[in-house]
C-alpha positions as CSV (number, residue, x, y, z in Angstrom):
1,P,5.6,11.5,-34.7
2,Y,6.6,7.9,-35.6
3,D,5.5,6.4,-32.3
4,P,2.0,7.4,-31.2
5,D,2.3,5.4,-28.0
6,V,5.1,7.6,-26.6
7,R,4.1,9.7,-23.5
8,Y,5.9,12.3,-21.5
9,S,6.3,11.6,-17.8
10,T,8.3,12.8,-14.8
11,K,9.6,11.0,-11.7
12,R,11.0,13.3,-9.1
13,S,13.5,15.4,-10.9
14,V,13.7,13.3,-14.1
15,G,11.5,13.9,-17.2
16,W,11.4,11.8,-20.3
17,A,9.4,10.9,-23.4
18,G,8.9,7.3,-24.1
19,Y,8.2,4.3,-21.9
20,K,9.0,2.6,-18.6
21,V,10.6,-0.8,-18.2
22,H,10.1,-2.8,-15.0
23,L,12.8,-5.4,-14.5
24,T,12.6,-8.5,-12.3
25,E,15.9,-9.9,-11.2
26,T,16.8,-13.0,-9.1
27,C,18.7,-12.4,-5.9
28,D,19.4,-15.8,-4.4
29,P,22.5,-15.7,-2.2
30,G,25.5,-17.4,-3.8
31,L,24.0,-17.6,-7.2
32,P,24.3,-15.4,-10.3
33,H,21.7,-12.6,-10.5
34,L,19.7,-13.0,-13.7
35,I,17.0,-10.7,-15.1
36,A,13.9,-13.0,-15.3
37,H,11.4,-10.6,-16.8
38,A,11.0,-7.2,-18.4
39,E,7.6,-5.5,-18.5
40,T,7.4,-2.5,-20.7
41,T,4.6,0.1,-20.3
42,P,3.8,3.6,-21.4
43,A,5.8,6.2,-19.4
44,T,2.6,7.5,-17.7
45,T,1.5,4.1,-16.4
46,P,1.9,4.1,-12.5
47,D,4.1,1.5,-11.0
48,W,1.7,0.1,-8.4
49,N,-0.6,-1.5,-10.9
50,Q,2.2,-3.6,-12.5
51,A,2.4,-6.1,-9.7
52,Q,-0.3,-8.4,-11.0
53,P,0.8,-8.4,-14.7
54,I,4.4,-9.1,-13.6
55,H,3.4,-12.0,-11.4
56,A,1.2,-13.4,-14.2
57,A,4.1,-13.3,-16.6
58,L,6.4,-15.0,-14.1
59,A,3.8,-17.7,-13.5
60,R,3.6,-18.4,-17.2
61,K,7.4,-18.9,-17.2
62,A,7.3,-21.0,-14.0
63,L,9.6,-18.4,-12.4
64,L,7.5,-17.1,-9.5
65,P,9.5,-16.4,-6.4
66,D,8.5,-17.3,-2.9
67,E,9.3,-13.8,-1.8
68,H,9.3,-10.8,-4.1
69,L,11.3,-7.7,-3.0
70,R,9.6,-4.7,-4.4
71,D,10.2,-0.9,-4.4
72,G,7.6,1.0,-2.3
73,G,6.0,2.3,-5.6
74,Y,4.9,-1.3,-6.3
75,V,3.4,-2.1,-2.9
76,D,-0.1,-1.4,-1.7
77,A,-2.8,-3.3,0.2
78,G,-4.2,-4.9,-2.9
79,T,-0.8,-6.1,-4.0
80,L,0.0,-7.8,-0.7
81,V,-3.3,-9.7,-0.6
82,A,-3.6,-10.5,-4.3
83,A,0.0,-11.9,-4.7
84,R,-0.5,-14.2,-1.8
85,A,-4.0,-15.4,-2.9
86,A,-3.3,-15.8,-6.6
87,H,0.3,-16.9,-6.6
88,Q,1.4,-17.8,-3.1
89,V,4.0,-15.0,-3.3
90,T,4.9,-12.9,-0.3
91,V,5.6,-9.3,-1.3
92,V,8.2,-7.6,0.7
93,G,8.5,-3.9,0.5
94,P,7.7,-0.6,2.3
95,V,3.9,0.1,2.3
96,P,2.7,3.7,2.1
97,P,2.4,5.4,5.5
98,D,-0.8,6.5,7.2
99,T,-1.4,9.9,5.6
100,S,-3.8,11.2,8.3
101,W,-2.7,14.4,10.1
102,Q,-2.7,12.5,13.3
103,A,-0.2,9.9,12.1
104,Q,1.9,12.6,10.3
105,A,2.0,14.8,13.5
106,G,2.8,11.8,15.7
107,R,0.0,12.7,18.1
108,G,-3.7,12.2,18.4
109,F,-5.8,9.1,17.3
110,D,-4.7,7.7,14.0
111,L,-6.2,4.6,12.4
112,G,-4.4,2.2,14.6
113,G,-6.2,3.5,17.7
114,F,-9.6,2.3,16.5
115,L,-11.0,-1.2,17.3
116,L,-12.7,-2.7,14.2
117,D,-15.4,-5.4,14.6
118,W,-15.6,-6.7,11.1
119,D,-18.4,-9.2,11.7
120,A,-20.6,-6.6,13.4
121,R,-19.6,-3.9,10.9
122,R,-18.8,-1.5,13.7
123,A,-15.8,0.5,15.0
124,T,-15.0,1.8,18.5
125,C,-12.9,4.9,19.0
126,P,-10.1,5.1,21.6
127,Q,-12.6,6.9,23.9
128,G,-15.1,4.0,23.7
129,T,-17.7,5.6,21.4
130,G,-19.2,3.2,18.8
131,S,-19.6,4.1,15.1
132,T,-23.0,4.9,13.6
133,K,-22.2,4.2,10.0
134,W,-20.2,1.5,8.2
135,S,-20.5,1.9,4.5
136,S,-18.8,-0.1,1.7
137,T,-17.8,2.1,-1.2
138,H,-15.0,2.7,-3.7
139,A,-12.1,5.2,-3.9
140,T,-11.4,7.3,-6.9
141,D,-9.1,4.6,-8.3
142,G,-11.8,2.0,-8.0
143,A,-10.4,0.2,-4.9
144,A,-12.9,-1.0,-2.4
145,I,-12.9,1.0,0.8
146,I,-15.1,1.3,3.9
147,N,-16.2,4.6,5.3
148,V,-16.9,4.7,9.0
149,R,-18.5,7.6,10.8
150,F,-19.0,8.4,14.5
151,P,-21.9,10.4,16.0
152,A,-21.3,14.1,15.8
153,A,-23.1,14.7,19.1
154,A,-20.8,12.4,21.0
155,C,-17.7,13.8,19.3
156,R,-18.6,17.4,20.0
157,V,-18.5,16.9,23.8
158,C,-15.6,14.5,23.8
159,P,-12.6,15.7,26.0
160,A,-10.2,14.3,23.4
161,R,-11.7,16.0,20.4
162,A,-8.6,18.0,19.6
163,D,-6.6,14.8,19.2
164,C,-9.2,13.3,16.9
165,T,-10.7,15.7,14.4
166,T,-10.3,19.2,13.1
167,S,-14.0,19.5,12.1
168,A,-15.8,22.3,13.9
169,T,-19.0,20.5,14.4
170,G,-18.9,17.1,12.7
171,G,-18.0,13.7,14.1
172,R,-14.8,11.7,13.3
173,E,-14.7,9.7,10.1
174,I,-12.2,7.0,9.2
175,T,-11.6,5.1,5.9
176,V,-10.3,1.6,5.9
177,R,-9.7,-1.1,3.3
178,P,-11.6,-4.4,3.4
179,Q,-10.4,-6.7,6.3
180,P,-7.7,-8.8,4.5
181,E,-6.1,-5.7,3.0
182,H,-6.4,-3.6,6.1
183,L,-4.8,-6.3,8.3
184,A,-2.0,-6.9,5.7
185,V,-1.1,-3.2,5.7
186,Q,-1.1,-2.9,9.4
187,E,1.1,-6.0,9.8
188,A,3.5,-4.7,7.1
189,R,3.7,-1.2,8.7
190,A,4.7,-2.7,12.0
191,A,7.2,-5.1,10.4
192,Q,9.0,-2.6,8.3
193,L,10.1,-0.7,11.4
194,T,12.1,-3.7,12.7
195,P,15.8,-4.6,12.0
196,A,14.6,-8.0,10.7
197,F,12.8,-6.2,7.8
198,K,15.8,-4.2,7.0
199,A,18.0,-7.3,6.7
200,R,15.3,-9.1,4.7
201,Y,15.0,-6.1,2.3
202,D,18.7,-5.2,1.9
203,P,19.3,-7.3,-1.2
204,R,16.9,-5.1,-3.2
205,A,19.0,-2.0,-2.7
206,G,22.0,-3.8,-4.2
207,I,20.0,-4.8,-7.2
208,E,18.7,-1.3,-7.8
209,G,22.2,0.2,-7.6
210,T,23.5,-2.3,-10.2
211,L,20.6,-1.6,-12.6
212,S,20.8,2.1,-12.3
């Protein structure tokens, strides 16, 4: 009753009433590790939208890193692009996977199989059919997205339909982020599967273990 800003939140199996604190720690090899910034938010504030406030705070202190190793909860398409554009910071961390059923099942045509012509505002599916709609809109969280649709008539007779859509009669639809964000995510998804990414990201696991 004495703190009206307190909120109840859960994260996996942990529930608490209060706040969140987001800690930024240096991890230069051979040097002491120092906490450079602490950002406190209500417990219900999602992690992903703290990237820009934290970078702005580090910039005011002249403590911006060249690379910022971040937990997956803090990494999305907007963060990758904004950090580089506003602060020349390279964000390193696992980006969310493609959640389409095709990508999850490991078969069929996921987003990576489509050719995107950004200048012509047109997409081509893996079977060579061109899109009939390219519409800029917004997701429920306000993020800019592009909705792309393919002709239902062509999709209905396509021999690879079962690998592309579960719709009974409609054509395939895909949703992509604007070009800089889309390309940043595709590049990050490919990179995070490599041994080089694991070696680059390993210091973050040590930091989290120490803090927890």
